[in-house]
N, C-alpha and C positions, 0 to 999 in steps of 0.2 A: 503494499500499499504506500502511497506517496504521502508526503507530508501536507497537511491541510492548511488552508489559508487561516489567517487570524481569526479568532472568535469575533462575532458581532453581537451587539447588545439585543436583548430581547425586544426592545422598542423598535430597533431597526428591522428586525425580523417580522414584526407586526406591520410595520409600514411597507414592507416589501410584498408580503402575502397576507391578505385578510382571510382568505379560506380557500383551501384546496377543493377543486370541484369534485373529486372523487371521495372526499370524506365529509361526513357530516359535521357541520360546525357545531351543532348541539351536543355532540359527543366527542369533541376534541378536548384534550386535557394537556396543558403545558406543565412543565417541570419549572423549577426555580433556575433559570438559565441566565448566566452560565454557573457552573458549579465547580469552581477551581479549588475550593478548600473545604468543601463540605464533607464531614466525617459521618454525620447521622442526621436525616431528616425524617420525621414522622415515627410513629410507632405501630408495631404489628406484632400479633402473636400467631405464628403459623401452626396449623394443624397437621403435623407430619404423619399423624396416623391415617390421614385419608388415602395414602397411597396403598396401605395394606388392606383397608376396608374395601377398596374397589375391587378386590379380587375375591371377596367372600362369596362362596357358592358358584364360582366360576372356574375353578381349577379342574383341569382333567385328571381322570383317574384310569390307569396308573399315570404317573407323571410323563410327559414327553418334551422334547426339545422344541422351544417356541420362541427363539431370538430372531425375529424376523425383519427388524428395522433398526435405525439408529437409537439407541438407548432403549431397546427392548420392544416398545410399544408405541402407539400414537399419542399416549400421553407424555412420552419421553421420560419414564420414571428411571430409567436404568436399573430396574429392580426386578429380579426373578422371584415370583411369588411361591413357586413350588420348591419342595425339598430337593436339594441337588446333592445331598449325601457328603457334603464337605464340612466337617465340624472342626471347630476351634481346637479341640483337644487331639484331633488326629491330622492336622495340617502337615505334620512331618512325613506322613505317608504320602502326600501329593507329590507325584513323581511324572516326569515327561513320558507320554505315551507314544508320541510320534513328532517328528520335525521334518519339514517339507520346504524346499527352496522353490518359491513361486517365480513365474517368468517376469520379474520387475519388482521394483520397490513398492511399497504399499501404504497408503494413508487411511484407507477405508477399514472399518471395524468388521470382523467376521459376522456373518449369519450363520445360524445353526439351527436347522429343522428338518424333519422328515428323513433323518439319516444321513443328510449332506451337510458339509461346512462350505460355505461360499466366500470368495475373496475376490476383491477387485484391485487391479494393479494400476501403477501410474504409467504404464505403457498401453492402456486402453483395453486390457484383457480381463474378462471375469472367469475365474476358475472354481470348478465344483469339486470337492474331494469327498470320499467316503469318510464320515465323521469318526467312525470307530477306528479305521487303520491309517488314515491319510493317503489312501489309494486315489489316484486320479480317475475322476468320472468324465468330465468334459471340460473344454476350454472354448471361449468365444470371445472374438475380437469385436468391440463395440466401434472403435474408430482408432486405427493404428498410430501409435505414438501420442494419443491424446491422454492427458493425466485423468484418471477418475479420482477425484478428490472427496467424493461424497461416499457413504456407506449405502450400497444397494437396498432396496426394499423387496421383500418376498410377499406376494399376496395372490391368491386365487391361481396358484400354480404357475406364476409368472415372476421373473426378477426384473425390477424396473431401476435403470441406472443411467446416470448422466456423466458428461466429461467437461473438463475445463475448457474445451474447444466448442461447446454448445451443442454437442450431440445428446439426444436422449433417447433410450430404447427400452424395448420390452423383449425379454428372452423366455423361452420355455423353460421352466426350472428343472425339468427331468432331463432335457437333451442338449440345452444351450442354443437351440434353434432360434434365430432371430425371427421375431414376429412382426415388429415394425420399428422404424427408426426415423427420427426427424432431426433437423439441424436448425437452431436458432441463433440469433446474434448473441454474443456474450458467453456466459459461464453457467453450467448447470452444477451447482455446488451443493445446495441444501437437499435435505431428504424429504421425500413426497408423503403425502397421505393418499391412501387408496381407498375410496368409499363409493358405494352406490354407482359403480361402473365408471368412475372417473379417477384419474391419477392427477392430483393436485400438487404441482411442483413450482418451486421458486426458480427465478431467473436472475443472475447477477452479472457482474462485469462492469460496474459503474463507476471505476477509477479512471484517472487519465492514463494514457491519452485517448482511449477508446471511448469513455463516457457512454457506454450503452445504456440505454433505458431498461431497467429491470422491473420485476413484479412477480405476479403469481399467474401461471397458466393451468387450466383444467384441460386434461387430454381425455379422449374416449379410451378406456382401458383396453378395447378390443382393437381399434384401429389406429389410435394416435392422433386423430382429428382433434383440433382445438375446439372446446366447448365454451369457454369463456376466459377473459383475461382481466387482470387488475394490475394497473401500473402504479409505481410509487410516485412518479413525477409525471405532470402533464406535458412536460418538454421531452421530446425525442432523442436529444443529444446531451443530456445533463447528467446521465448516471441514475443512481439511486437503485440499489439492488436488494435481492433477497437471498442472502448467503446461508441463513440459519435453517434448520429442520422446521417443518410446519407441525405445529401441535394441535390435535383435535380431540374434542370431548363429547362429540355427537351433536353439538349445538353451535360450536364456533370454531373457526380456524384461527389460532394465534401464532405470531411469528414476529421476529425483529427484522428490521431493514437497515441498510447501509447508507453511506453518504452519497451527497450529489457532488457534482464537479465545480459548478460555478454559482448556481442560483439556489435560494431557499426553497425547500418543499416540505411541508408539515408532516408527510408521511415518510420522510427519510430520516434515518437515525432515530428510529421510533419503533414502538411496539403497537402492533395492529391486530385488530379483530374483524374478521369477515364472517358472513354467514357461510354455510356450506355451497351456496350458489355464487359466492364472490361478492355479495353486497357488503359495503363497509358498515360496521357497527360502531366502532370507535377507534380513536388513535391517541396515543401518549407519545408526545415528542420529547426526546431525552436531551437534546441539544441543538445547536445551530447545525442544519444539515450539511453544512459545507466542512464540518469537522469529520476527520476520519475516526470516528468513534462508534462504529457500528454496534448495534445490538445483534451480535452474530452468534450468540450461544442458543441453546434449545431452551424453549419456555416449559416450565414445569407448573402443573396445576395442583393445588392443595385446596379442595373445596372450591370456593370462589376467589381464592387468591392465586395470581399468576406471578411466577418468579423467573427472572432472567438475569443473566450477567452480561456486561458490556465490555468492550475493548478498553474502555478508559479505567477498568479495575473497580467498578461499582456493581453492586447487586440491587436490583429493583424489585419491588413488591407492588402490584397494582390489583384493583378490584377486577376481576375477570369479567364481571357483568357490565361494568360501565367504564373501565379505563382510568378511574381514579387512582392516583397515586396513594399509596398506604405507607410506604417507607422506601428509603434509599440509603445505603450504606457504602462508604468507601472501604474497601477490602485491601488486606496487606498483600496485594498481588503485585507482580512486576508488569508494568503497564507500557513498556516500550514494545511496539509491535502488536501484541494481542494480550490484553489483561484478562480476559475470560470469554472463551469461545465454546466451551463445553457445556454439559448439562448438569445442573445441581442434581444430587441424588441424596437419598436418606435411608437410614435403617429404622426410622420411627422415632428417633431421639434427637439425631444430629443431622444437619444439612452439610453436605461435603461439596466443596467447590474447588475447582482446578483453574490455573491460569499462569500466564508468564511465558512469552516467547518473542523471537524476533528473527527475521530473515536479513536484516540490515547489516552489511559488512561494517558499518559505523559503530554497531553494538555487538561485538563478537562473543561477549560473555553475559548471557542473561539467565537468571535463574527461574525456574519454575517453582510453583508454590501449590500446596494443598492446604486448604482452610476448612476447619470444622466450625459450624455456627449453630447457635441455640435457636429456639422457637422465636426469639426476638431479633434475630440475625446478628446478635452479638458474637465475637469470636471466642471460641472455647480452646482451640489449638491450631497450630500451623506447622507445616513441614517444608523445608526448602530443599531443592535439588539444583545442581549446576547445569541441568539440561531442561529444555523447554518442555511445557506441558500443555497439551491441546485437548485432551480428551476429557472423559468422566470417570468416575469410580462406579463400578458395577456392583450392586448390592445383592447378596444371596445369604440366607441362613445366618443372618446377623453379622455377616462380614463383608468388608469392602475390598474389591480387586481392581487394581489399576497397574499401569506401567509408570515406573519411577526409577530415574537414574540407571537406565539400561537394564533394568530388572522388572519382571513380573512379580507384584507384591500382593499379599493379603494383609489387611490391616484391620484394627478395631476402629470403626466409625465414630465411636464415642470420644476416644482419646487420641486417635492418630497413631497409636503403637503399631509398629510394623511386626506381624507375627510370623510371617513366612516369606521366602523370596527365592527366585530362580532367575538366573542370568539369561539375557537376550543377546542377540548377535550385536545389536546396537540399540539407539533409542527408538522409541515407538511414537507415532503420531495417533495411531489408532487406539481405541479402548478395547479391554478384553471382553469376551462373552462368557457368561457361566450359565450352564443349563444342566439338567439331570445327567447327561452323558459326559460332562466334564467342564474343564476350563480351557478356553481357546484364546490365543493371542497371535498377533502378528507385529513385525518391526519394519523399520525403514529400509532395511537390507532385502526385504521380501521373503523373510523365514517365517514360516507359519508353524505354530506349536499347539499341541494337545496335552493337557495334564489331567490325571486322574489318580485317586487314591487306590 
């Protein structure tokens, strides 16, 4: 990302834009802009138990592998509600079951379901392995040489995946056969929602020099035809992208947006809620949209509270029904590059947030951070690593699993204490996946791993 223009005052922002046509003025909520030194704004108590209650009466029997999208589900909980058979007292028995080199480095997290483990590489290839053994099932090239930066989504027997080159495709999950493929301007980076015959996907690429207009597109799940489009900005050449996963609770689509290039847009650098049909419900603007401070992480929903982290190192809580801000906290994250682009996750008592990275040669040494927060979003603990952290902490059986300092680790979400670790070939951009058949991970060298007790 490029360095943003200087901040402008909120009064100047209002003078420039009184109302974005695609957003209802009656449901627009502004933050206290700018927020250069704010440590805590507002008060909120989060009901972390909502994550577990959501699964009551809905768990399969016997347990099955069901990690089918970024952060497990369309609520983006990063929480496996089933018993995965990994106990705190027996972590020492967790051993590598297989280790496979994939045809290229990997940023996407693994999907594991139906006896297969799916991986997407930065060379434009999706690979399916037998989850039990690591044996190759099939490989499919989406667009040769195009980086797949998003985690694919598995739904209705299809794999949906996009590339940094603007390609978006559907594959048959059992064979890898290409079902349809489209190419759009910009970047397909965030993870989609698949509901009611539609694939709802974000479109990004809004930074200089391209300044591609981004937004959200709904594609026909069967053919790839566009059903509807929502744009971040009314301008066609001023950027404004959707880099983050889309969260869906059956009533609303919630997601963060990125910056514009030159002009103010109230739906950029914002948290957005749309109906499942793409009609705007509310917008919460975080900052002057020309600042490169995207709300690029995944939104978590706890009852009627939506939580998201931002590249500027803050965590934001808003009322999911109205977009009204409830609380905002500056977190102890490294904010050069990306302060927080993962998904918050919880074990029911503590919210765990990751952040901190930079691709800039001017900042060669940037630490990553793990932070544990209580129900009021106050810091309980923090861990730092000399390596960037981009992903989330996967939660299962009261344990947290993540990649940390070139290792796959299991930790206590309540205290941050590392309880178990295994070395990786190098650092990892992707987050691990934990399901009843085991623990799966992948690193930036393209090495895929499975661990079991």
